[in-house]
C-alpha positions in Angstrom: 50.2 13.1 -21.1 53.1 13.4 -18.7 55.0 16.7 -18.9 57.5 18.6 -16.7 56.0 22.0 -16.0 58.2 24.4 -14.0 60.3 21.6 -12.6 57.3 19.6 -11.5 56.3 16.2 -13.0 52.7 16.6 -14.0 50.0 14.6 -15.7 48.1 16.8 -18.1 44.6 16.0 -19.6 43.0 17.9 -22.5 45.7 20.3 -23.5 46.4 18.9 -26.9 42.9 19.7 -28.2 43.1 23.2 -26.8 46.5 23.9 -28.3 45.2 23.4 -31.9 42.5 26.1 -31.5 44.0 29.7 -31.6 40.6 31.0 -30.5 40.4 28.7 -27.5 39.2 29.7 -24.1 40.8 27.4 -21.5 39.7 26.6 -18.0 42.5 24.8 -16.0 41.8 22.8 -12.8 44.7 21.5 -10.7 44.0 18.0 -9.2 45.7 16.9 -6.0 45.9 13.5 -4.5 45.7 12.2 -0.9 48.3 11.3 1.6 50.4 8.3 0.3 49.0 8.8 -3.2 50.4 10.1 -6.4 49.4 12.1 -9.5 49.5 8.8 -11.5 47.1 7.3 -9.1 44.5 10.0 -9.9 44.1 8.8 -13.5 40.6 7.2 -12.9 39.4 10.3 -11.1 40.8 12.7 -13.7 39.4 10.6 -16.5 35.9 10.9 -15.0 36.3 14.6 -14.7 37.2 14.9 -18.4 33.5 13.9 -19.1 32.7 17.5 -18.1 30.7 19.2 -20.8 32.4 22.5 -21.8 30.7 25.4 -23.5 31.2 25.8 -27.2 34.8 26.9 -28.1 35.9 26.3 -24.5 38.3 23.6 -23.3 38.9 22.0 -19.9 42.5 21.1 -19.0 43.3 19.1 -15.9 46.7 19.1 -14.3 47.6 16.5 -11.6 51.0 16.7 -9.8 52.6 15.1 -6.8 52.7 16.6 -3.3 56.2 17.0 -1.8 57.6 13.6 -0.6 55.0 11.7 -2.8 55.2 10.0 -6.2 58.0 11.4 -8.3 59.1 13.6 -5.4 59.3 10.9 -2.7 62.3 11.2 -0.3 61.3 9.1 2.7 57.9 7.4 3.0 58.2 7.5 6.8 57.3 11.2 6.9 53.9 10.5 5.2 52.9 8.2 8.0 50.7 9.1 11.0 51.7 9.2 14.7 50.1 5.8 15.3 52.2 4.4 12.4 55.4 5.6 14.0 56.0 9.1 12.6 56.5 11.5 15.5 56.4 14.6 13.2 53.1 13.7 11.5 51.4 16.9 12.6 54.2 19.1 11.2 54.8 17.0 8.1 51.2 17.0 6.9 50.9 20.8 7.3 54.2 21.4 5.6 53.1 19.2 2.7 49.8 20.9 2.1 51.1 24.4 2.5 54.0 23.8 0.1 51.6 22.3 -2.4 49.4 25.4 -2.3 52.5 27.4 -3.2 53.2 25.0 -6.1 49.7 25.8 -7.5 50.6 29.5 -7.7 53.9 28.6 -9.3 52.2 26.5 -11.9 49.6 29.2 -12.7 52.5 31.5 -13.5 54.2 29.1 -16.0 51.5 26.7 -17.4 50.4 29.0 -20.3 53.9 29.3 -21.5 54.5 25.6 -21.4 51.2 24.4 -22.9 50.5 27.2 -25.3 53.8 28.6 -26.5 52.6 29.5 -30.0 49.7 31.6 -28.8 50.0 35.4 -29.0 47.8 35.6 -25.9 47.2 33.7 -22.7 44.2 31.4 -23.5 43.5 30.5 -19.9 40.5 32.4 -18.7 39.8 30.5 -15.4 41.8 28.7 -12.8 40.4 26.2 -10.4 41.6 23.5 -7.9 40.3 20.2 -6.7 41.8 17.8 -4.2 41.1 14.7 -2.3 41.9 14.3 1.5 45.4 15.8 1.8 44.9 17.3 -1.6 41.6 18.8 -0.4 43.4 20.5 2.5 45.8 21.9 -0.1 42.8 23.0 -2.2 41.6 25.2 0.7 45.0 26.7 1.2 45.6 27.4 -2.5 42.3 29.4 -2.6 43.4 31.8 0.1 46.9 32.1 -1.3 46.1 33.0 -4.9 43.3 35.4 -6.0 43.5 34.0 -9.6 41.7 30.8 -8.4 37.9 31.1 -8.7 36.8 27.5 -8.1 37.6 25.1 -5.3 36.4 21.5 -4.8 37.8 20.0 -1.6 36.8 16.4 -1.1 36.9 14.7 2.3 39.1 17.6 3.5 39.4 20.1 6.4 39.3 23.9 6.2 40.6 24.0 9.8 43.9 22.2 10.2 44.1 22.9 13.9 40.7 21.2 14.4 41.7 18.3 12.3 45.1 17.6 13.9 44.1 18.2 17.5 41.2 15.9 17.0 43.5 13.3 15.5 45.8 13.6 18.4 43.0 12.9 20.8 41.6 9.9 18.9 44.8 8.3 17.4 47.8 9.6 19.5 51.4 8.6 19.2 52.6 5.5 21.0 55.2 7.4 23.1 54.5 9.0 26.5 55.4 12.6 25.4 52.7 15.2 26.0 50.7 16.9 23.2 52.9 20.0 23.2 55.9 17.9 22.1 54.1 16.7 18.9 52.1 19.9 18.4 54.1 22.8 19.8 51.9 25.8 20.8 54.0 28.1 18.6 53.3 25.8 15.6 49.6 25.7 16.3 49.6 29.5 16.6 51.3 29.8 13.2 48.8 27.4 11.6 45.8 29.2 13.1 47.0 32.4 11.4 47.4 30.7 8.0 44.7 28.1 7.7 41.7 28.5 5.4 39.1 28.8 8.2 40.8 32.0 9.4 40.4 33.7 6.0 36.7 33.4 5.2 36.7 36.7 3.2 39.0 35.2 0.6 36.3 32.7 -0.5 33.6 35.3 -0.9 32.7 35.8 -4.5 34.3 32.5 -5.5 32.8 29.1 -6.2 33.2 26.4 -3.6 31.9 22.8 -3.7 32.6 21.0 -0.4 32.1 17.2 -0.4 32.5 15.2 2.8 31.6 11.9 4.3 29.2 12.0 7.3 30.9 8.9 8.8 34.5 10.1 8.1 36.5 9.6 11.3 39.9 10.4 9.8 38.8 13.9 8.6 35.6 14.5 10.5 32.9 16.9 9.1 33.1 18.9 12.3 36.4 20.3 11.1 34.4 22.3 8.5 31.2 23.2 10.3 32.2 26.6 11.7 33.9 27.6 8.5 30.8 26.7 6.4 28.6 28.6 8.7 30.8 31.7 8.5 30.7 31.5 4.6 26.9 31.4 4.8 26.9 34.4 7.2 29.0 36.2 4.6 26.3 35.6 2.0 27.5 32.6 0.1 24.8 30.1 -1.0 23.7 27.9 -3.9 21.9 30.9 -5.4 25.3 31.9 -6.8 25.0 35.7 -6.7 28.0 38.2 -6.3 28.8 36.9 -2.9 29.8 33.6 -4.4 28.5 30.1 -4.9 28.6 27.5 -2.1 27.5 23.9 -2.5 28.0 21.6 0.5 27.1 17.9 0.5 27.7 15.6 3.5 27.1 12.0 2.5 25.4 10.0 5.3 27.2 6.7 6.1 30.2 7.6 3.9 33.6 7.4 5.5 37.0 8.6 4.3 36.5 7.6 0.7 35.5 9.0 -2.7 32.2 7.7 -3.9 30.7 8.1 -7.4 28.1 10.7 -6.3 31.1 12.9 -5.2 32.6 12.6 -8.6 29.3 13.5 -10.2 29.0 16.6 -8.0 32.6 17.6 -8.9 31.7 17.4 -12.6 28.6 19.5 -12.0 30.6 22.1 -10.1 33.1 22.4 -13.0 30.3 22.6 -15.6 28.6 25.4 -13.6 31.9 27.3 -13.2 32.7 27.1 -16.9 29.1 27.8 -18.0 28.7 30.9 -15.9 30.8 33.0 -18.3 32.9 34.7 -15.7 36.7 34.6 -15.9 39.1 34.4 -13.1 41.1 37.4 -11.8 44.1 37.0 -14.1 
């Protein structure tokens, strides 16, 4: 169902069933789309995720919403384009979009229980998670380091290091003009991003659940943008064993480019099922 939550147009899946059970334990996952996409366009993906098997007396609620300057929030399509497509501020625009979206996730965590469960005498949400594709995956990483209440992240064809991504893109698909790189990616901008990007804050993922799904042949968001970050997580003790240091599942699909394949969706479902079945709650 479509519903305005905290001033944001959202598409909500699974809330009606949970709202009728006063003993409900609810796990909420925010779903975020890619560049040029929309929350409405995520319907097939979200519908597939609703097949997740929840534990008895627990409910999964999915909430999709639009990035700034996308879907219901669109102001000017130009600023969603790349350098090669004629947008000179592509590097800044894409960062601003994903960083703002991460803040929107925190805002929604604050208000969602009141909107969806107004008649409950307690907050039924016991876990918060986030999942995103491409640009939405970049936002997924940033949301995790911003808000300790999130305990699950599923970034799909996304980058933990924005500086690695955007400098690589400048090298392989530069603007058509003759300005130097510093014009499009000012050093002070890259310094700010380095301080705030997910790959700089490895410790904020430790103890959480992270499922990273990438295409091995992805040239738009190369797997190399994640390699150092993933190695740092492993050095911090995260693994598929899922102990107190956190759970880390990484799948790089050979021959897959910048696209979402069915095996990725299947992995996302498994990640949510594991998260809900473990019994732990988020830091609320």
